[in-house]
Jmol script that loads the backbone (N, CA, C; Angstrom):
load data "model"
ATOM      1  N   MET A   1     -17.070  22.264  -0.407  1.00  0.00           N
ATOM      2  CA  MET A   1     -17.184  22.163  -1.755  1.00  0.00           C
ATOM      3  C   MET A   1     -18.674  22.035  -2.412  1.00  0.00           C
ATOM      4  N   LYS A   2     -18.707  22.323  -3.276  1.00  0.00           N
ATOM      5  CA  LYS A   2     -20.183  22.184  -3.796  1.00  0.00           C
ATOM      6  C   LYS A   2     -20.015  21.158  -5.210  1.00  0.00           C
ATOM      7  N   LEU A   3     -20.825  20.166  -4.675  1.00  0.00           N
ATOM      8  CA  LEU A   3     -21.051  18.963  -5.722  1.00  0.00           C
ATOM      9  C   LEU A   3     -21.587  18.949  -7.121  1.00  0.00           C
ATOM     10  N   LYS A   4     -21.335  18.529  -7.913  1.00  0.00           N
ATOM     11  CA  LYS A   4     -21.902  18.337  -9.181  1.00  0.00           C
ATOM     12  C   LYS A   4     -22.858  17.343  -9.276  1.00  0.00           C
ATOM     13  N   PRO A   5     -23.927  16.753  -9.984  1.00  0.00           N
ATOM     14  CA  PRO A   5     -24.974  18.006 -10.338  1.00  0.00           C
ATOM     15  C   PRO A   5     -25.268  18.346  -8.495  1.00  0.00           C
ATOM     16  N   GLU A   6     -25.753  19.689  -8.961  1.00  0.00           N
ATOM     17  CA  GLU A   6     -26.206  20.726  -7.915  1.00  0.00           C
ATOM     18  C   GLU A   6     -26.765  20.159  -6.615  1.00  0.00           C
ATOM     19  N   ILE A   7     -27.859  19.122  -7.286  1.00  0.00           N
ATOM     20  CA  ILE A   7     -28.549  18.034  -6.211  1.00  0.00           C
ATOM     21  C   ILE A   7     -27.997  17.401  -5.175  1.00  0.00           C
ATOM     22  N   LEU A   8     -26.699  17.262  -5.373  1.00  0.00           N
ATOM     23  CA  LEU A   8     -26.015  16.474  -3.976  1.00  0.00           C
ATOM     24  C   LEU A   8     -25.496  17.274  -3.220  1.00  0.00           C
ATOM     25  N   GLY A   9     -25.474  18.630  -3.272  1.00  0.00           N
ATOM     26  CA  GLY A   9     -25.223  19.638  -2.508  1.00  0.00           C
ATOM     27  C   GLY A   9     -24.208  19.903  -2.103  1.00  0.00           C
ATOM     28  N   GLU A  10     -23.787  20.675  -0.587  1.00  0.00           N
ATOM     29  CA  GLU A  10     -22.183  20.850  -0.435  1.00  0.00           C
ATOM     30  C   GLU A  10     -21.501  19.415   0.291  1.00  0.00           C
ATOM     31  N   LEU A  11     -20.203  19.566   0.557  1.00  0.00           N
ATOM     32  CA  LEU A  11     -19.564  18.719   1.052  1.00  0.00           C
ATOM     33  C   LEU A  11     -18.102  19.132   1.809  1.00  0.00           C
ATOM     34  N   MET A  12     -18.070  18.588   2.800  1.00  0.00           N
ATOM     35  CA  MET A  12     -16.731  19.487   3.527  1.00  0.00           C
ATOM     36  C   MET A  12     -15.885  18.099   3.694  1.00  0.00           C
ATOM     37  N   LEU A  13     -14.779  18.240   3.769  1.00  0.00           N
ATOM     38  CA  LEU A  13     -13.640  16.843   4.267  1.00  0.00           C
ATOM     39  C   LEU A  13     -13.006  17.822   5.299  1.00  0.00           C
ATOM     40  N   LYS A  14     -12.854  16.665   6.239  1.00  0.00           N
ATOM     41  CA  LYS A  14     -11.922  17.360   7.550  1.00  0.00           C
ATOM     42  C   LYS A  14     -10.989  16.071   7.640  1.00  0.00           C
ATOM     43  N   MET A  15      -9.569  16.380   7.305  1.00  0.00           N
ATOM     44  CA  MET A  15      -8.688  14.978   8.158  1.00  0.00           C
ATOM     45  C   MET A  15      -7.897  15.229   9.171  1.00  0.00           C
ATOM     46  N   GLU A  16      -8.107  14.325  10.216  1.00  0.00           N
ATOM     47  CA  GLU A  16      -7.320  14.675  11.652  1.00  0.00           C
ATOM     48  C   GLU A  16      -6.356  13.562  11.608  1.00  0.00           C
ATOM     49  N   MET A  17      -5.145  13.854  12.381  1.00  0.00           N
ATOM     50  CA  MET A  17      -4.201  12.807  12.704  1.00  0.00           C
ATOM     51  C   MET A  17      -4.532  12.687  14.320  1.00  0.00           C
ATOM     52  N   GLU A  18      -4.496  11.101  14.627  1.00  0.00           N
ATOM     53  CA  GLU A  18      -4.689  10.805  16.042  1.00  0.00           C
ATOM     54  C   GLU A  18      -3.847   9.670  16.060  1.00  0.00           C
ATOM     55  N   LYS A  19      -3.177   9.834  17.047  1.00  0.00           N
ATOM     56  CA  LYS A  19      -2.222   8.524  17.246  1.00  0.00           C
ATOM     57  C   LYS A  19      -1.508   7.809  16.561  1.00  0.00           C
ATOM     58  N   GLY A  20      -1.698   8.407  15.349  1.00  0.00           N
ATOM     59  CA  GLY A  20      -0.263   8.073  13.977  1.00  0.00           C
ATOM     60  C   GLY A  20      -1.297   7.675  12.836  1.00  0.00           C
ATOM     61  N   SER A  21      -2.453   7.832  13.084  1.00  0.00           N
ATOM     62  CA  SER A  21      -3.702   7.371  12.456  1.00  0.00           C
ATOM     63  C   SER A  21      -3.982   8.354  11.441  1.00  0.00           C
ATOM     64  N   ILE A  22      -4.804   8.581  10.565  1.00  0.00           N
ATOM     65  CA  ILE A  22      -5.753   9.211  10.027  1.00  0.00           C
ATOM     66  C   ILE A  22      -7.070   9.385  10.033  1.00  0.00           C
ATOM     67  N   LEU A  23      -7.674  10.207  10.764  1.00  0.00           N
ATOM     68  CA  LEU A  23      -9.253  10.189  10.627  1.00  0.00           C
ATOM     69  C   LEU A  23     -10.087  11.240   9.547  1.00  0.00           C
ATOM     70  N   ALA A  24     -10.723  10.603   8.644  1.00  0.00           N
ATOM     71  CA  ALA A  24     -11.623  11.681   8.111  1.00  0.00           C
ATOM     72  C   ALA A  24     -12.862  11.489   7.938  1.00  0.00           C
ATOM     73  N   LYS A  25     -13.356  13.102   8.335  1.00  0.00           N
ATOM     74  CA  LYS A  25     -14.726  13.133   8.605  1.00  0.00           C
ATOM     75  C   LYS A  25     -15.422  14.147   7.220  1.00  0.00           C
ATOM     76  N   ILE A  26     -16.412  13.305   7.010  1.00  0.00           N
ATOM     77  CA  ILE A  26     -16.913  14.034   5.792  1.00  0.00           C
ATOM     78  C   ILE A  26     -18.298  14.705   6.301  1.00  0.00           C
ATOM     79  N   MET A  27     -18.676  15.648   5.755  1.00  0.00           N
ATOM     80  CA  MET A  27     -20.300  16.302   6.067  1.00  0.00           C
ATOM     81  C   MET A  27     -20.706  16.732   4.723  1.00  0.00           C
ATOM     82  N   VAL A  28     -22.247  16.280   4.826  1.00  0.00           N
ATOM     83  CA  VAL A  28     -22.826  16.924   3.595  1.00  0.00           C
ATOM     84  C   VAL A  28     -23.831  17.333   3.837  1.00  0.00           C
ATOM     85  N   ASP A  29     -24.768  17.726   3.068  1.00  0.00           N
ATOM     86  CA  ASP A  29     -26.074  18.282   3.587  1.00  0.00           C
ATOM     87  C   ASP A  29     -27.308  17.932   3.131  1.00  0.00           C
ATOM     88  N   ASN A  30     -27.223  16.447   2.636  1.00  0.00           N
ATOM     89  CA  ASN A  30     -28.453  15.815   2.549  1.00  0.00           C
ATOM     90  C   ASN A  30     -28.010  14.289   2.484  1.00  0.00           C
ATOM     91  N   TYR A  31     -29.136  13.263   2.789  1.00  0.00           N
ATOM     92  CA  TYR A  31     -29.246  12.400   3.144  1.00  0.00           C
ATOM     93  C   TYR A  31     -28.598  11.379   1.784  1.00  0.00           C
ATOM     94  N   ARG A  32     -29.483  11.577   0.537  1.00  0.00           N
ATOM     95  CA  ARG A  32     -28.946  11.113  -0.586  1.00  0.00           C
ATOM     96  C   ARG A  32     -27.281  11.226  -0.775  1.00  0.00           C
ATOM     97  N   THR A  33     -26.845  12.126  -0.546  1.00  0.00           N
ATOM     98  CA  THR A  33     -25.234  12.360  -0.917  1.00  0.00           C
ATOM     99  C   THR A  33     -24.584  11.693   0.093  1.00  0.00           C
ATOM    100  N   LYS A  34     -25.289  11.313   1.438  1.00  0.00           N
ATOM    101  CA  LYS A  34     -24.582  10.590   2.148  1.00  0.00           C
ATOM    102  C   LYS A  34     -24.627   8.888   2.116  1.00  0.00           C
ATOM    103  N   GLU A  35     -25.865   8.957   1.948  1.00  0.00           N
ATOM    104  CA  GLU A  35     -25.965   7.366   1.266  1.00  0.00           C
ATOM    105  C   GLU A  35     -24.900   7.002   0.147  1.00  0.00           C
ATOM    106  N   ILE A  36     -24.834   7.827  -1.044  1.00  0.00           N
ATOM    107  CA  ILE A  36     -23.748   7.446  -1.996  1.00  0.00           C
ATOM    108  C   ILE A  36     -22.484   7.504  -1.243  1.00  0.00           C
ATOM    109  N   ILE A  37     -22.147   8.370  -0.627  1.00  0.00           N
ATOM    110  CA  ILE A  37     -20.577   8.320  -0.166  1.00  0.00           C
ATOM    111  C   ILE A  37     -20.571   6.777   0.850  1.00  0.00           C
ATOM    112  N   GLU A  38     -21.415   6.751   1.531  1.00  0.00           N
ATOM    113  CA  GLU A  38     -21.686   5.436   2.607  1.00  0.00           C
ATOM    114  C   GLU A  38     -21.214   4.074   1.507  1.00  0.00           C
ATOM    115  N   ALA A  39     -22.128   4.558   0.268  1.00  0.00           N
ATOM    116  CA  ALA A  39     -21.800   3.016  -0.589  1.00  0.00           C
ATOM    117  C   ALA A  39     -20.749   2.786  -1.195  1.00  0.00           C
ATOM    118  N   ASN A  40     -19.830   4.028  -1.393  1.00  0.00           N
ATOM    119  CA  ASN A  40     -18.522   3.984  -2.018  1.00  0.00           C
ATOM    120  C   ASN A  40     -17.585   4.451  -0.664  1.00  0.00           C
ATOM    121  N   LEU A  41     -17.584   4.218   0.214  1.00  0.00           N
ATOM    122  CA  LEU A  41     -16.591   4.056   1.576  1.00  0.00           C
ATOM    123  C   LEU A  41     -15.347   3.114   1.160  1.00  0.00           C
ATOM    124  N   TYR A  42     -15.453   2.106   0.594  1.00  0.00           N
ATOM    125  CA  TYR A  42     -14.423   1.523   0.407  1.00  0.00           C
ATOM    126  C   TYR A  42     -13.746   1.756  -0.332  1.00  0.00           C
ATOM    127  N   GLN A  43     -14.157   1.777  -1.767  1.00  0.00           N
ATOM    128  CA  GLN A  43     -13.488   2.463  -2.992  1.00  0.00           C
ATOM    129  C   GLN A  43     -12.749   3.581  -2.891  1.00  0.00           C
ATOM    130  N   LEU A  44     -13.465   4.501  -2.178  1.00  0.00           N
ATOM    131  CA  LEU A  44     -13.080   6.024  -1.700  1.00  0.00           C
ATOM    132  C   LEU A  44     -11.397   5.890  -0.864  1.00  0.00           C
ATOM    133  N   LYS A  45     -11.742   4.534   0.489  1.00  0.00           N
ATOM    134  CA  LYS A  45     -10.548   4.729   0.857  1.00  0.00           C
ATOM    135  C   LYS A  45      -9.548   3.979   0.050  1.00  0.00           C
ATOM    136  N   GLU A  46      -9.387   3.140  -0.838  1.00  0.00           N
ATOM    137  CA  GLU A  46      -8.300   2.463  -1.761  1.00  0.00           C
ATOM    138  C   GLU A  46      -7.984   3.420  -2.832  1.00  0.00           C
ATOM    139  N   ASP A  47      -8.859   4.447  -3.051  1.00  0.00           N
ATOM    140  CA  ASP A  47      -8.419   5.312  -3.889  1.00  0.00           C
ATOM    141  C   ASP A  47      -7.233   6.676  -3.162  1.00  0.00           C
ATOM    142  N   MET A  48      -7.793   6.671  -1.920  1.00  0.00           N
ATOM    143  CA  MET A  48      -6.768   7.449  -1.136  1.00  0.00           C
ATOM    144  C   MET A  48      -5.742   7.006  -0.591  1.00  0.00           C
ATOM    145  N   ARG A  49      -5.772   5.657  -0.331  1.00  0.00           N
ATOM    146  CA  ARG A  49      -4.560   4.668  -0.358  1.00  0.00           C
ATOM    147  C   ARG A  49      -3.317   4.707  -1.351  1.00  0.00           C
ATOM    148  N   GLU A  50      -3.927   4.397  -2.592  1.00  0.00           N
ATOM    149  CA  GLU A  50      -2.933   4.274  -3.652  1.00  0.00           C
ATOM    150  C   GLU A  50      -2.545   5.810  -4.140  1.00  0.00           C
ATOM    151  N   ASN A  51      -2.930   6.769  -3.337  1.00  0.00           N
ATOM    152  CA  ASN A  51      -2.442   8.103  -3.547  1.00  0.00           C
ATOM    153  C   ASN A  51      -1.589   8.619  -2.462  1.00  0.00           C
ATOM    154  N   GLY A  52      -1.373   7.764  -1.259  1.00  0.00           N
ATOM    155  CA  GLY A  52      -0.410   7.794  -0.079  1.00  0.00           C
ATOM    156  C   GLY A  52      -0.809   8.426   1.225  1.00  0.00           C
ATOM    157  N   LEU A  53      -2.205   8.055   0.987  1.00  0.00           N
ATOM    158  CA  LEU A  53      -3.060   8.544   2.249  1.00  0.00           C
ATOM    159  C   LEU A  53      -3.716   7.030   3.040  1.00  0.00           C
ATOM    160  N   ASP A  54      -3.380   6.656   4.045  1.00  0.00           N
ATOM    161  CA  ASP A  54      -3.967   5.427   4.385  1.00  0.00           C
ATOM    162  C   ASP A  54      -4.703   6.140   5.442  1.00  0.00           C
ATOM    163  N   ILE A  55      -6.227   5.971   5.392  1.00  0.00           N
ATOM    164  CA  ILE A  55      -7.013   6.873   5.972  1.00  0.00           C
ATOM    165  C   ILE A  55      -7.802   5.297   6.686  1.00  0.00           C
ATOM    166  N   LYS A  56      -7.702   5.520   8.640  1.00  0.00           N
ATOM    167  CA  LYS A  56      -7.885   4.551   8.966  1.00  0.00           C
ATOM    168  C   LYS A  56      -9.275   4.688   9.592  1.00  0.00           C
ATOM    169  N   THR A  57     -10.198   5.648   9.433  1.00  0.00           N
ATOM    170  CA  THR A  57     -11.552   5.995   9.933  1.00  0.00           C
ATOM    171  C   THR A  57     -12.143   6.897   9.047  1.00  0.00           C
ATOM    172  N   PHE A  58     -13.202   6.793   8.390  1.00  0.00           N
ATOM    173  CA  PHE A  58     -14.361   7.942   7.769  1.00  0.00           C
ATOM    174  C   PHE A  58     -15.832   7.639   8.301  1.00  0.00           C
ATOM    175  N   GLU A  59     -15.846   8.875   8.664  1.00  0.00           N
ATOM    176  CA  GLU A  59     -17.114   9.372   9.311  1.00  0.00           C
ATOM    177  C   GLU A  59     -17.673  10.423   8.284  1.00  0.00           C
ATOM    178  N   VAL A  60     -19.167   9.643   8.218  1.00  0.00           N
ATOM    179  CA  VAL A  60     -19.922  10.750   7.236  1.00  0.00           C
ATOM    180  C   VAL A  60     -21.256  10.979   8.098  1.00  0.00           C
ATOM    181  N   PHE A  61     -21.617  12.568   7.957  1.00  0.00           N
ATOM    182  CA  PHE A  61     -22.466  13.072   8.795  1.00  0.00           C
ATOM    183  C   PHE A  61     -23.146  13.764   7.786  1.00  0.00           C
ATOM    184  N   VAL A  62     -24.560  14.145   7.997  1.00  0.00           N
ATOM    185  CA  VAL A  62     -25.499  15.234   7.523  1.00  0.00           C
ATOM    186  C   VAL A  62     -25.735  16.135   8.437  1.00  0.00           C
ATOM    187  N   GLY A  63     -25.237  17.489   7.987  1.00  0.00           N
ATOM    188  CA  GLY A  63     -25.043  18.844   8.623  1.00  0.00           C
ATOM    189  C   GLY A  63     -26.689  19.646   8.617  1.00  0.00           C
ATOM    190  N   THR A  64     -26.454  20.678   9.055  1.00  0.00           N
ATOM    191  CA  THR A  64     -27.022  21.580   8.677  1.00  0.00           C
ATOM    192  C   THR A  64     -26.638  23.033   8.495  1.00  0.00           C
ATOM    193  N   ASN A  65     -27.316  23.968   7.653  1.00  0.00           N
ATOM    194  CA  ASN A  65     -26.400  25.360   7.420  1.00  0.00           C
ATOM    195  C   ASN A  65     -25.617  25.967   8.208  1.00  0.00           C
ATOM    196  N   GLU A  66     -26.120  25.583   9.234  1.00  0.00           N
ATOM    197  CA  GLU A  66     -25.466  26.099  10.312  1.00  0.00           C
ATOM    198  C   GLU A  66     -24.348  25.426  10.883  1.00  0.00           C
ATOM    199  N   ASP A  67     -24.076  24.218  10.748  1.00  0.00           N
ATOM    200  CA  ASP A  67     -22.923  23.273  10.642  1.00  0.00           C
ATOM    201  C   ASP A  67     -22.104  23.754   9.657  1.00  0.00           C
ATOM    202  N   PHE A  68     -22.237  24.188   8.233  1.00  0.00           N
ATOM    203  CA  PHE A  68     -21.326  24.173   7.452  1.00  0.00           C
ATOM    204  C   PHE A  68     -20.878  25.892   7.596  1.00  0.00           C
ATOM    205  N   GLU A  69     -21.501  26.604   8.203  1.00  0.00           N
ATOM    206  CA  GLU A  69     -21.087  27.712   8.550  1.00  0.00           C
ATOM    207  C   GLU A  69     -20.090  27.889   9.806  1.00  0.00           C
ATOM    208  N   ARG A  70     -20.351  26.919  10.619  1.00  0.00           N
ATOM    209  CA  ARG A  70     -19.642  26.588  11.511  1.00  0.00           C
ATOM    210  C   ARG A  70     -18.096  25.869  11.100  1.00  0.00           C
ATOM    211  N   GLU A  71     -18.209  24.969  10.543  1.00  0.00           N
ATOM    212  CA  GLU A  71     -17.064  24.497   9.975  1.00  0.00           C
ATOM    213  C   GLU A  71     -15.773  24.277  10.595  1.00  0.00           C
ATOM    214  N   GLY A  72     -15.526  24.904  11.803  1.00  0.00           N
ATOM    215  CA  GLY A  72     -14.471  24.591  12.499  1.00  0.00           C
ATOM    216  C   GLY A  72     -14.460  23.306  13.455  1.00  0.00           C
ATOM    217  N   ASP A  73     -15.446  23.009  14.099  1.00  0.00           N
ATOM    218  CA  ASP A  73     -15.850  21.675  14.685  1.00  0.00           C
ATOM    219  C   ASP A  73     -16.729  20.635  13.841  1.00  0.00           C
ATOM    220  N   LEU A  74     -16.234  19.553  13.473  1.00  0.00           N
ATOM    221  CA  LEU A  74     -17.005  18.815  12.888  1.00  0.00           C
ATOM    222  C   LEU A  74     -17.332  17.476  13.805  1.00  0.00           C
ATOM    223  N   ASP A  75     -16.934  17.712  15.302  1.00  0.00           N
ATOM    224  CA  ASP A  75     -17.548  16.783  16.173  1.00  0.00           C
ATOM    225  C   ASP A  75     -18.791  16.519  16.331  1.00  0.00           C
ATOM    226  N   PHE A  76     -19.752  15.832  15.318  1.00  0.00           N
ATOM    227  CA  PHE A  76     -21.166  15.539  15.662  1.00  0.00           C
ATOM    228  C   PHE A  76     -21.235  14.310  16.123  1.00  0.00           C
ATOM    229  N   ASN A  77     -22.511  14.083  16.493  1.00  0.00           N
ATOM    230  CA  ASN A  77     -23.040  12.474  16.968  1.00  0.00           C
ATOM    231  C   ASN A  77     -23.725  12.174  16.615  1.00  0.00           C
ATOM    232  N   SER A  78     -24.617  12.627  15.235  1.00  0.00           N
ATOM    233  CA  SER A  78     -26.190  11.882  14.756  1.00  0.00           C
ATOM    234  C   SER A  78     -25.666  11.705  13.648  1.00  0.00           C
ATOM    235  N   ASN A  79     -26.140  10.622  12.726  1.00  0.00           N
ATOM    236  CA  ASN A  79     -26.024  10.033  11.673  1.00  0.00           C
ATOM    237  C   ASN A  79     -24.813  10.076  10.905  1.00  0.00           C
ATOM    238  N   LYS A  80     -23.796   9.436  11.759  1.00  0.00           N
ATOM    239  CA  LYS A  80     -22.638   9.160  11.115  1.00  0.00           C
ATOM    240  C   LYS A  80     -22.355   7.470  10.900  1.00  0.00           C
ATOM    241  N   LYS A  81     -21.772   7.368  10.161  1.00  0.00           N
ATOM    242  CA  LYS A  81     -21.387   5.810   9.775  1.00  0.00           C
ATOM    243  C   LYS A  81     -19.634   5.811   9.818  1.00  0.00           C
ATOM    244  N   THR A  82     -18.927   4.948  10.444  1.00  0.00           N
ATOM    245  CA  THR A  82     -18.055   4.749  10.562  1.00  0.00           C
ATOM    246  C   THR A  82     -17.687   3.434   9.948  1.00  0.00           C
ATOM    247  N   GLU A  83     -16.617   3.321   8.959  1.00  0.00           N
ATOM    248  CA  GLU A  83     -15.733   2.038   8.630  1.00  0.00           C
ATOM    249  C   GLU A  83     -14.185   2.361   8.568  1.00  0.00           C
TER     250      GLU A  83
END
end "model"
wireframe off; spacefill off
backbone 0.3
color backbone group
């Protein structure tokens, strides 16, 4: 998904069910967008909970163009924050 304003870049959200818990992985294409999302993770989790999604873990990554093209596997090891 492309964010507005365009300077925020692209975002990819992947949710997985693991041992009965929902894990969310967010990949963005720049550090500023990553910082904005990380600063608002608590509110994002609460908003999703109010809509019936209880997310146990959020991981935020900065990806490259290659990562967005690959999009099948968001199992990156760098630049992540878990809450």
